[in-house]
C-alpha positions as CSV (number, residue, x, y, z in Angstrom):
1,M,145.0,92.2,83.7
2,P,147.3,95.2,84.1
3,A,145.8,98.6,85.0
4,L,145.4,100.8,82.0
5,T,147.0,104.2,82.2
6,P,146.1,106.9,79.7
7,P,149.0,108.1,77.6
8,T,150.8,111.2,78.7
9,P,150.2,114.0,76.1
10,D,153.2,115.2,74.2
11,V,153.9,118.9,74.6
12,T,156.6,120.1,72.2
13,V,158.5,123.3,72.9
14,M,159.1,125.4,69.8
15,P,160.5,128.8,68.9
16,P,158.0,131.6,69.6
17,A,157.6,132.6,66.0
18,E,156.3,129.1,65.2
19,A,153.2,129.8,67.4
20,Y,149.9,130.0,65.6
21,D,149.0,133.1,67.7
22,F,152.5,134.8,67.4
23,D,151.2,137.8,65.3
24,Y,148.4,138.4,67.8
25,F,150.9,138.7,70.7
26,R,153.5,140.6,68.6
27,A,151.0,143.4,68.3
28,R,150.2,143.4,72.0
29,I,153.2,142.3,74.1
30,D,156.5,144.0,74.9
31,T,159.2,142.8,72.5
32,E,161.5,141.6,75.3
33,L,158.8,139.4,76.7
34,L,157.9,138.1,73.2
35,S,161.6,137.1,72.7
36,R,161.5,135.0,75.9
37,S,158.2,133.4,75.0
38,I,157.9,129.8,74.0
39,A,155.5,128.0,71.6
40,L,153.9,124.9,73.0
41,R,152.6,122.4,70.6
42,V,149.9,120.2,71.9
43,F,148.6,117.9,69.2
44,R,149.1,119.9,66.0
45,M,148.8,123.6,66.8
46,P,151.6,125.4,68.7
47,L,150.4,128.3,70.9
48,L,152.4,131.0,72.7
49,A,153.2,130.9,76.4
50,V,154.4,134.4,77.4
51,P,156.5,134.7,80.6
52,V,155.9,137.3,83.3
53,G,158.1,140.4,83.6
54,A,158.1,144.1,82.9
55,T,154.4,145.0,83.0
56,R,153.1,141.4,82.7
57,R,152.2,140.1,86.1
58,G,150.6,136.8,85.1
59,G,149.9,134.5,82.3
60,C,147.7,131.5,81.3
61,F,147.5,128.7,78.8
62,D,144.0,127.2,78.4
63,V,143.5,123.5,77.6
64,D,140.6,121.1,77.4
65,N,141.6,118.3,79.7
66,L,143.5,117.6,82.9
67,A,146.2,115.4,81.4
68,I,147.2,118.1,78.9
69,A,147.1,120.7,81.7
70,L,149.5,118.6,83.8
71,A,151.8,118.1,80.9
72,V,151.9,121.9,80.1
73,R,152.5,122.7,83.7
74,D,155.4,120.3,83.9
75,V,157.0,121.8,80.8
76,L,156.7,125.3,82.1
77,T,158.5,124.5,85.3
78,A,161.7,124.0,83.3
79,F,161.7,127.6,82.0
80,S,162.4,130.9,83.7
81,G,159.6,133.5,83.6
82,F,156.9,131.0,84.5
83,P,156.9,131.1,88.3
84,D,154.4,129.2,90.4
85,P,152.7,127.2,87.5
86,R,149.4,125.9,88.6
87,I,146.2,124.4,87.2
88,T,142.8,126.1,87.7
89,W,139.4,125.1,86.6
90,L,137.4,127.5,84.3
91,C,133.7,127.2,84.2
92,T,133.0,130.1,81.9
93,P,132.8,130.7,79.0
94,R,133.1,126.9,78.7
95,S,134.4,124.2,81.1
96,S,138.1,123.7,80.7
97,Y,141.4,124.0,82.5
98,S,143.9,126.8,82.6
99,V,147.6,126.6,83.4
100,E,148.4,129.9,85.1
101,W,151.7,131.4,86.3
102,G,152.9,134.5,88.1
103,E,150.5,136.4,90.2
104,R,147.0,135.1,90.7
105,P,144.5,137.2,88.7
106,P,141.5,138.7,90.6
107,V,138.3,136.8,90.6
108,T,136.6,139.7,88.9
109,W,138.0,142.5,86.9
110,P,137.0,146.1,87.4
111,D,137.2,146.7,83.6
112,E,138.8,145.4,80.5
113,A,141.8,147.9,80.8
114,E,142.7,146.3,84.2
115,R,142.6,142.8,82.7
116,L,144.8,143.8,79.8
117,A,147.3,145.6,82.1
118,F,147.6,142.5,84.3
119,Y,148.6,140.4,81.3
120,G,150.9,143.1,80.0
121,H,148.8,143.7,76.9
122,R,148.7,146.9,75.0
123,R,146.0,147.7,72.5
124,P,147.4,147.0,69.0
125,A,148.0,150.0,66.8
126,L,145.4,150.4,64.1
127,P,146.6,150.8,60.5
128,H,146.4,154.4,59.4
129,A,143.7,154.9,56.8
130,P,143.2,158.0,54.7
131,S,140.4,160.2,56.1
132,S,138.3,159.6,53.1
133,A,138.3,155.8,53.8
134,V,136.8,156.3,57.3
135,S,133.1,156.8,57.7
136,S,131.5,157.6,61.0
137,C,128.3,156.0,59.7
138,S,129.8,152.6,59.4
139,P,127.9,150.1,61.5
140,T,131.2,148.4,62.5
141,A,133.0,151.6,63.4
142,S,133.4,152.2,67.2
């Protein structure tokens, strides 16, 4: 009986705007980096992989199993902007794998601003609301 080998997951490279999370990144990432990003479709949903550069020092793409992590890493090696692609194990918030590239992130972050800066994120601009529509008594306002 021949040895059974699991099938290699298909990772499809797509234009960045096809990514499910494109609008999220468009509000937070430098436009030049966004234009060099790629959407990676694993199974049915394409997600964005953003290269390093400008203020972005590292990146990551989280997946649920090792076979997918290996396939994503192999795809990223063919593109510029994704140096030193490697697989790491994440134990929190849930057990999974992460394909990382660029600089290695610190084990712990001093604060959220440092983490956002490492990944080149900026806080998205909030839509301007008329002053009468904003209430400081709202339980959701911060």
